[in-house]
N, C-alpha and C positions, 0 to 999 in steps of 0.2 A: 502493499499499498503507500503509494505516492506522500507525503508530509504537503499536510497543510500550510500553505503560502497567505501570508495576511492579506485584507480587501487590494485589489490592484487599481489600479485607475488605467483610465482608457479616454483618450482622446479622439477629438474630429478635427478634422484638415478641409474640409472644404465646408457648401450648403449643411444647413443643421439636418444630424444625420443620427440618431439613435446605435450604443454598441450593445450586441445582444448576448448577453453571457453566455450564448451556447456557441459562439462563433468562439472566444476565449476557450471555451471548453474544450472546444475543437479542437485547437493549436496545440491545446498544452496536453493532452490526451493524447492525440497521433504522436505529438514531437515524443511521450513517456515511451511508447511504443517501440521508438527506436526504428522505425518504418515509414514510408511517405504515404500520405493519403492513398487510401485503395487494397492496403494490403502486399504488393509486390516490392519485392525484396531490389536493393540499391541496383542500376545499372553498372554494367562491364565498365568497369574503371570506377567504381566506387569504394569496394573492399581493402583497398590501400591508399596511403593519404601522403603520398611525398610531401617534402616542405618545398615550399617555394623559390628557395635559397638555398646553400650549403649544408649551414651550420642552423642550427637553431637562431643565433643571436642575428645575421643576416639576416634572415629569413625575416623575423619582426620587427627588426627597423628599417633599412632599407638599403644600409650601409655596405659599398660593395666589399669582398673579403680580400684578404693580400692578396698582392700578383701571384700566377702559378695556381690558387685554390681553383679544384676545377670541381661543377655544379654534377652531379648523380643526375641523369635520367628523370624527368619528372612530366608530369602532364604537360603533352605541347614543347617540351623544353627539349632541346636537344645537349650532348657533353658539349661545353664549353668551358674557356679558361676565362675567368673574370679578370679586369684591370681596371684601376684606379677608376673615380668617378670623371664621365668627361663634360671639362668644365664651360664646355658650347660659347659661345659669342657675349659678350656685357647685353643685358637689354632690361630696360625701366621696368619696373614692377604692374602691373594692370593697374590702370587709375580706379581708385572706388568709385564707384555712381551708383545709383538708385538704378534693382534691378528693371527691365522693359520691361510694360504691361503693367497690369493689374499685379499688383502684390497678395497671396492666400491669405487669409484673414487671420487674425491668433488662433491658437487651440487650444478651446478652454476646457479643464478638466472637466470628463465626463461618467463619473463612480459608475463603475461595476461591484453589484451587489452579490455576483454569483460567485460562490465560494471555487475557488480556482487549487489546482494541483500542481505545485512545480514537477517538470518535466525530467529532472534528477536535481539531485543535489547538487547548487554551483550552477548551475546551466543557467546562463539570464539569455534571451531572446528578445527581442520586438521587430515587429514586422510594420509597415505602412502601405497599403492599395489604394490608388484609385483609378474608377471605373470611367475612361478617357469620354465615351456618350455622354454619361449623362451631369459629370463633375462628385461623384459621389466618393467622398475618402475617410479613411479612420486609421489609427492610429493603435495597433496595441504594444503595452510596453513602454517601459523610459527608460533615459540613460543615457551616457556615451560610453561609443562601443570602436575599437580599436577597426577601423578601414582595410587593415593587409592589401589586397590588389583591388578592392572595388574601386580605393583612390583613383586608380589607371584613368579610368572616364574622365575626373576630376581634371585632374591631372592634363586632360589633353585638351576638355573644354576649356582655362586657362590658356595653352596653348593659343587654340582659335579663336579667342580673345581679343590676345597679343596682335596678331595676324590681321585680323579684322581694323585694327585700331591705326594698324599702322599702314592698312589700306593692299596687304598683297596675301600672296597664297602661300603656302607651306612649300618649302624647297622641300625640294628629292628627297633628301638625307631624313627631310623632321617625316614626310610619310612613310621613311622605313622604317624609322622607328616609330611613329604612332602607332602601324599595322602590327611590328612586332608585337610591343606592349600590352595592345588589347586582344589580337586576336590571341598570342601565343601565351601571353601572360608575362614575357619577357621584363626579368629584372634589369637588363643591361640596357635593354632601351629605356625604361621608366629613370633609372640614375642621368642618364644623360639630359633626357626631356623636363627632371624633376630642376636642373640645373638650367634650363632655357626659359623657362617659367621663372624664374627669382625664387626659386624654392620655396617655404614655409612660406614668405612675406608675400609670392606673387600668386602662390593659393589661394591665400586668404583675401589678398586682394581682390581676386575675381573672385571669389565666393561672394564676397561682399555685391560683387554685380548680381549672380547667378538668385541670391535670395538666402541661400544657405545662412543663419544666424548660429547654427550648435554646431560647426564646423570648425576646427584648428587645423592650421599644419604639422605637424610631425617637425619637431624641432633637431638639427643639429644633424639637420640630414634625413633622417629616419620618417621617411618616406609612408611607410608603414603601418605605422604608428600616429598616423592621423588621426584625430577624433571626431567624429560622429555622431550623431541619432537617425534612427530610419527616416522619420521625417524630415531628416536633411536633403538623405538621400533620393525620399519622394521628389522635394523638390528639385533637385538637380534633373531627376527623370523629367521634370514639369518642362525644363530648359528644353532638354534635347528633343521630348515629344510632347511640345506643351497643344491640351485642349482648345478642343475651337474655339475663336473670342479670348483667347490669353495670348501672352507677349511672351519674347524670348529674347534675353541678352545676347545671344545666339544667335546668327543669320544662317535662312534658310538654308543655305548651302553647306555654313558649322555643323549646323543641325543634321542633312542628309549625312555629310561624310565619318561620324560619331555612331549614326545608325545603321551602315552600311559596314565599318569594323565591326562593329556589335554582332549585327547579323552572321558572320563569318568566324567565329570564336571557335578551336579545335575542336573535335570530337567527344574527347574525353574531359572536356573543360564544359559541356552543353548541360551538367546539374541543376542543380538550383531552384528557380521558378521558372524554367520549363518545364517541372511539374504540374503547374497550374496551368498550363496551357495544352489545345490541342490541335494549333494552326503555329503560325510565326511566332518565332522567340528571336528576341537582340536582349543579350546577356553580359554579365562581366564577372565574373564569379572573386573571391577572395578566402585563401585559406590559412591556418598561420599557428606551428605550434607555438608557445609562451614559453619561453626558457628558463624564470621561476616557478611557474607553475604545473611544467609538463600537460598542459591539459591547449583544446586547440580553441580557435576564432576560427568560426566558420559564417560567411557573410555570402550576400547571390542581391544583385538588384538587374534588373531589367524590364521590356515592353514584352507583355505574353498576350494572344488571342484563344482564347476558349469559348466555344459555341457562338464565334464570329463578332465578337465584342472585344476593346481592345482593355487590358489593364495595365497602369506602370508599379510594378511589385518591387519593395526595400526589405532584404529582410539579413537584419542584423542579431549576429550572436558571437557569444562563449562561453567557458567554462565547459565544453566538449572532452570527455574521455580519450577520444579517438577523430579520425578523419571520417572514417565512415558513418557513425552513429550524427555527429554534427551536419553531413551532409542529408543524413536522414531527415534530422530536425525540420533542418531548413526548407526540406522539400514538402515535408509534412504542414508547415504553418504556411505557408504559400498558397499551397493546395487548399488549406482549409481555408484562408482567405475572399481569394477567389472566389470559391465554392458557395460560398456564403452570399455573394452577389448574384453569380446564376442561379439562384436555387430562390430569388425574391426575397429574403430574408434581411432585416434590418439589421448593420453591423455597426 
């Protein structure tokens, strides 16, 4: 029997939308079961959890390993020799201005009176979902989480904002790095682009324009330890996939570019929010073993189509005993959240 946890808070992020205790119960119950919603086991590639870098420290911070260190094969990553961070050309930080278009209304707390069971001791999970056709949205869970590699979408958005400001297109080198960063989750490419955008200061300035209020770039070059919330990740997805009638600081061309790369993620990294859809999927995942706890951060963000409707979904979590159980919990949360909309439940 899972222990009971205190009454929790859920919030709405769009038009008035009641949070159903049944949704929260479904999310937690399926996560606790350790399998995706629907009862199927994790797909091929989910049973092992390679880190995103050669050592736990390098993986969780984004700091490159010493010259000569070799990465083991990982999802979508070939063995390669790592080199010190590429400094890139000097650039000015992206100026901080108000995001284009109407800003989402603040999300007042909405109390959930249903009794919730913890997914497992020490696991935290937060999920945010938006149905683009109706504008309905909701957030379950709160708190800040390590981004791990989902920050790579944010880094690309910052790079594109900088290029927009300069009135230029990305260089061929930047395009190659961006493709590797998003499609294969290549850390070397991320180190290079992190430098180009001005590291954490550049990311924070770009996020001010995109409307992210609870995300802070990882200090000291540790892009993998950028702190975020599921609600902020939903805001980032809104900027890339703006619902009808809303604006974005990203140009249509920039948005199309990000979408194209998110649609081309390598096959063995297409887990996570993809479990919530039955059609088109555009996503980015992050997975990270923490050295001080030996527990895993598992995150997934993206756009999915389910029964002809588009949903933006962000799931962030930590405290998982291993990679496979974390992936299963994230998939269960995403599937339960989207299913609640499809079935006409209030969320």
